[in-house]
N, C-alpha and C positions, 0 to 999 in steps of 0.2 A: 586399851580398848581398841578393837578392830574397827576401822573406818569402813563404811559401806562404799561401794563403787559408785562412780558417777553414772547417771542415766543419760547423759548427753554431753557433747563437747561443742562449745560455742567458740568460734574462732573470729575474733575481731581483726580486721585487716586481711581477710581471706583473698582479696584480689592482689595483694602486694607481693613483692619479691621474696620475703621471708617464707611466706606460704608456698610460693611456687618452687623455690630452691630447696627448702628443707622440710617443711611440714607435710606437704602432700606425699613425698616419697616415704616419710616416716609412717604416715597413716596407712599407706599401701602395704608396707612391711608388717604393720600391726595386723591388718586384715589377713594377710597370708599366714600369719602365725595363729590366727583365731583369737587375737587379743582385742579386737575392736569390733563391736557389734551394736553400738549405740548410735543414735542420730548425730550427725555432724552438721551443725548449723553455722554456715558462713555468714559473716556480717561485714558490710563495707558500704561505702558511699555510692559507687557507680551503680547505675540502674541496669544491672546485668540480669539476664534470664538464668534459670537453673541450668539450661542447656549450655550456656556460655561458660558457666562455672565448671560443669562437667568436662567440657573440652579443655579448659585450662588445666584441670587436674590430670586428665589423660596426657596432655602435652608435657606436663611436668614430669610425670612418671616415665614417659618415653625418653625424655632428655636426660634424666638422672640415672639411667641404667637399663631402661627398656622394660617392656611388659612381658614378663615370663609366666604370668598366671592370669589369663583372661577372666577366669571365674572370680578371682580376688578383686580384680579391677572393677568388674560389674557389681560386686558386692559393695565396694567402697562407693561407687557412683550412686548406688541405690540408697546409701545412708545419708547423702547430701541433701541439705535444704539451704535456701538463700534468703537473706533479709537485706534489703537495700535501705539505707537511711543515714541520716546525719546523727552523729553521736551526741550532739547537743539537743536533739529533738526527742522528747519523751515518747512520741509515737513510734520511734525506732525500737525502744525498749518494750513497748506494748506488743509490737510485731514479734519480737524475740520471744516474749512470754507465750504468745500464741503458737509459735513454731515449736517451742519446748513441749507443749501439751502436758502430758502427765509425767514427763521425765523428772526424776528425783536427783538431787545433789549435782546439778550441772557444774562442769568445769569450764570457766570462762578464760580463754587463752587470749592475751592481749599482744598480738603481733602487729602493733601499730606504733607510730612515732611516739616517743616518750612524752611529748607535749600534750598528748591526748589521754594519758593514763588516768589523771585525776578526773577528767570529764566522764570517762567511761565508768570508772569505779563509783563515782557519785551517782551516775545514771542507773547503774545496777542496784545501788542501795535504794534510790527513790522509787524504783519500779518493783521493789521487793524480789529482785532476782538474785540476791546475795544470801537469802535465808537457806541454810544447809548447803551452800554452794562453795566452790573454791575459785580462786583467781590465780592465774599464772601470768606473771609479768615478764615479758621477753624484751631484751635490749638493755641499754644502760638504765639502771635503777637510780636515776638522778644524775646531774652533771658534776656534783661534788657532794661532800658530806652534808652540807646544809640542805641542799635540795633533796637528797636521799632521805634525810630525816623527815622533811615536810611530806614527801610522798608516802612514807611509812605511816605518818600520822593519819593521812587521808585514808589509806588502806585500812587502818585499824578502826576508823569510824564506821566502816561497812562490814569488814570481815574479821573474824578472830585470827590470831597469829597462826594457829595450826591449819588455817585454810588459805594462807597466802604463800605462794611459791614464787621465788625470784630467780630468774635465769639471767645472769649478766655475764655474757661471754667476752666483755671487754676488760674485766678486772684482771684477768691473768695475762693480758698481752703486755709486752714490753713497749715502752714509749721510746720513740726515736728522737 
């Protein structure tokens, strides 16, 4: 069965290094290819303005290779929204719901410290933001097999397996 596309991308940890170094340049590339046309809702704790987030995105793209398409940059900046809040506060998830508006099947990207995965996943579930949505977990998926299994159990209480995407770029690295 073909899955419908996400109507929004929600990035938890949007003010962090992962977003700055990797996610913003990737979003810019997607806009240049015409592959990103949905709202991008950044979520983080700092009380930033939308203008500050837009400046961070612009700086990120400039530092990662430069701005070679001003129209694409302006398109990306126009897609941005920002929600400031504590991941442990239900009001944060209410604000995310408001920012999503009528968006269908949002993709929730967790570019946050692993210690916050469970909190955010449970918050999404409690706020009914996981219905017909997807979750993308970035960074180590657990510290070991036991913690990975526990996190997997938590994720399955909120999302079906085919809506959980795990990106663990540490698994393939050699240990010294």
